[in-house]
Structures are given as structure tokens and as C-alpha cells.
C-alpha positions as CSV (number, residue, x, y, z in Angstrom):
1,M,88.0,-120.5,-65.0
2,L,89.5,-120.5,-61.5
3,D,87.4,-119.2,-58.6
4,P,88.8,-117.3,-55.6
5,F,88.8,-119.0,-52.2
6,S,85.6,-117.2,-51.3
7,S,82.6,-116.6,-53.7
8,E,82.2,-113.2,-52.0
9,L,85.4,-111.9,-53.6
10,G,84.3,-112.0,-57.2
11,I,86.7,-112.2,-60.1
12,A,89.1,-109.5,-61.3
13,K,88.9,-109.4,-65.1
14,D,91.3,-107.8,-67.6
15,V,94.0,-107.0,-65.0
16,P,97.0,-105.6,-66.9
17,I,100.5,-106.8,-66.1
18,V,102.9,-103.8,-65.9
19,D,106.4,-102.8,-65.0
20,G,106.1,-100.1,-62.4
21,A,107.9,-97.9,-59.9
22,L,107.1,-97.3,-56.2
23,A,108.5,-94.4,-54.2
24,Y,109.7,-95.4,-50.8
25,D,110.5,-92.6,-48.2
26,Y,113.3,-94.0,-46.1
27,P,112.4,-92.7,-42.6
28,F,115.9,-92.9,-41.2
29,S,117.5,-90.6,-43.8
30,G,114.7,-88.9,-45.6
31,I,116.0,-90.2,-48.9
32,V,113.3,-91.2,-51.4
33,Y,114.1,-94.5,-53.2
34,I,112.4,-95.6,-56.4
35,L,111.8,-99.3,-56.4
36,V,111.2,-101.0,-59.8
37,V,108.7,-103.8,-59.9
38,R,108.5,-106.0,-63.0
39,N,105.5,-108.0,-64.3
40,A,103.1,-106.7,-61.5
41,L,99.3,-106.9,-61.6
42,H,98.0,-103.4,-61.9
43,I,94.8,-103.0,-59.7
44,P,94.3,-99.2,-59.1
45,S,91.6,-99.8,-56.4
46,M,94.1,-101.5,-54.1
47,D,95.6,-99.3,-51.3
48,H,98.6,-101.6,-50.6
49,N,101.2,-103.1,-52.8
50,L,101.4,-106.9,-52.4
51,I,104.5,-108.6,-53.7
52,P,105.0,-112.3,-52.8
53,H,108.2,-113.1,-50.9
54,F,109.2,-115.7,-53.4
55,I,108.9,-113.2,-56.3
56,M,111.2,-110.7,-54.4
57,R,113.7,-113.5,-53.6
58,A,113.7,-114.6,-57.3
59,G,114.7,-111.0,-58.2
60,G,117.7,-111.0,-55.8
61,V,116.0,-109.2,-52.9
62,V,116.8,-110.4,-49.4
63,V,113.6,-111.0,-47.5
64,N,114.0,-111.7,-43.8
65,D,110.4,-112.4,-42.7
66,V,111.1,-113.9,-39.3
67,P,109.4,-111.6,-36.8
68,K,111.7,-109.8,-34.4
69,I,109.9,-111.3,-31.4
70,Q,111.1,-114.7,-32.6
71,C,114.7,-113.6,-33.0
72,E,117.0,-114.5,-30.1
73,D,119.0,-111.3,-30.4
74,P,117.1,-109.0,-32.9
75,V,119.1,-106.5,-35.0
76,V,118.1,-103.8,-37.5
77,D,118.1,-106.1,-40.5
78,D,115.7,-108.7,-38.9
79,H,112.1,-108.7,-40.2
80,C,112.9,-106.5,-43.2
81,V,113.6,-106.4,-46.9
82,S,117.1,-105.5,-48.0
83,F,119.1,-105.2,-51.1
84,V,122.6,-106.6,-51.8
85,G,125.1,-103.8,-52.2
86,S,122.8,-101.2,-50.6
87,D,122.4,-99.8,-47.1
88,L,118.6,-99.6,-47.6
89,W,116.4,-101.9,-45.6
90,I,112.7,-101.7,-45.4
91,P,111.0,-102.9,-42.2
92,L,108.1,-105.3,-42.6
93,H,104.8,-104.5,-40.8
């Protein structure tokens, strides 16, 4: 069995793998987008959804994770997640 990087964390057992949907309220238009997530770990006690960048990229999502402060001439699609063929971009925080 693998242990976490800290013994204080404990071990999550029997974590189901699910296909799920997340509602994202686009603040610039008020449109609600439904984002489909495949093969995700379902941990109801978590307040935030954590999806590794490499998993999103493997699914065809554009992940621009360079902070705006490190961009020479930042634009709206810097430091965000975007989708090919869509005007939706989700800022990273």
C-alpha cells in the first residue's frame, strides 16, 4: 500500500471513480456551462475540484498556466483554461 507524503493525512479508502458534471457560472456573460469530467475521484468532503493539468490537456483542453505577472504582454486568455472551438475561458486562481 502506498502512503501519502505525510502520515497526518491518512488514507482515503473506497474512493469511487465517476463521470461527473460541474456547473460553471461564466461571470462575463452570466451563462452557466456544464463541464463534463470523466474518470474523476469522487470525494464528497472536498470543497474544491482538483483536476491535474496533464489530464485536462489529454482531454483536449487548452491549459495556459503561466501567471499573468510572468507574461510580457498579458491578454485575456493568459493564465486560464480554454476550449477549442469555444469562446469560453476560465481564469485560474
